[in-house]
C-alpha positions in Angstrom: 2.8 10.8 47.3 3.3 7.8 45.2 4.2 7.6 41.6 0.6 7.1 40.4 -0.9 10.1 42.2 -1.4 13.4 40.5 -1.5 16.9 41.9 -4.9 18.6 41.6 -3.5 21.1 39.1 -2.1 18.3 36.9 -5.4 16.4 37.2 -7.5 19.4 36.1 -5.1 20.1 33.2 -5.4 16.5 32.0 -9.2 16.7 32.3 -9.2 19.9 30.1 -7.0 18.2 27.5 -9.2 15.1 27.5 -12.4 17.2 27.2 -11.0 19.3 24.4 -9.8 16.2 22.5 -13.3 14.7 22.7 -14.8 18.0 21.5 -12.4 18.0 18.6 -13.3 14.4 17.7 -17.0 15.2 17.9 -16.6 18.3 15.7 -14.8 16.2 13.1 -17.6 13.7 13.1 -20.2 16.4 12.7 -18.3 18.0 9.9 -17.8 14.7 8.2 -21.5 13.8 8.5 -22.6 17.2 7.2 -20.2 16.8 4.2 -21.7 13.4 3.5 -25.3 14.5 3.9 -25.2 17.9 2.1 -22.4 16.9 -0.3 -20.4 20.1 -0.7 -17.3 17.9 -1.2 -15.1 19.7 1.4 -13.6 16.4 2.6 -12.1 14.2 -0.1 -13.3 10.6 0.0 -10.6 8.1 0.8 -9.1 6.0 -2.0 -10.9 2.6 -1.9 -8.1 0.3 -2.8 -5.0 2.0 -4.1 -3.4 -1.5 -4.7 -5.9 -2.2 -7.4 -4.3 0.3 -9.7 -0.8 -1.3 -9.6 0.1 -4.8 -10.5 2.6 -6.6 -8.2 3.4 -9.3 -10.8 5.7 -8.3 -13.7 3.8 -10.8 -15.9 0.6 -9.0 -15.2 2.2 -5.7 -16.2 3.3 -7.2 -19.6 -0.1 -8.6 -20.2 -1.7 -5.2 -19.3 0.7 -3.4 -21.7 -0.1 -5.7 -24.6 -3.9 -5.3 -24.0 -3.5 -1.5 -24.4 
């Protein structure tokens, strides 16, 4: 046996893990699509751009504070 060969038991175990992983991914996609289509709001939408709320430049913060 070389380093790259697997026993039959290990091969079948890896196949089961791979299959169950793909089933989990497919289930997540179906749930996400159903949430989008029917809109119960079970899955929160991702924040679009969180960086838009904060200002990186201190001068921008001062200007923003004066405008309020």
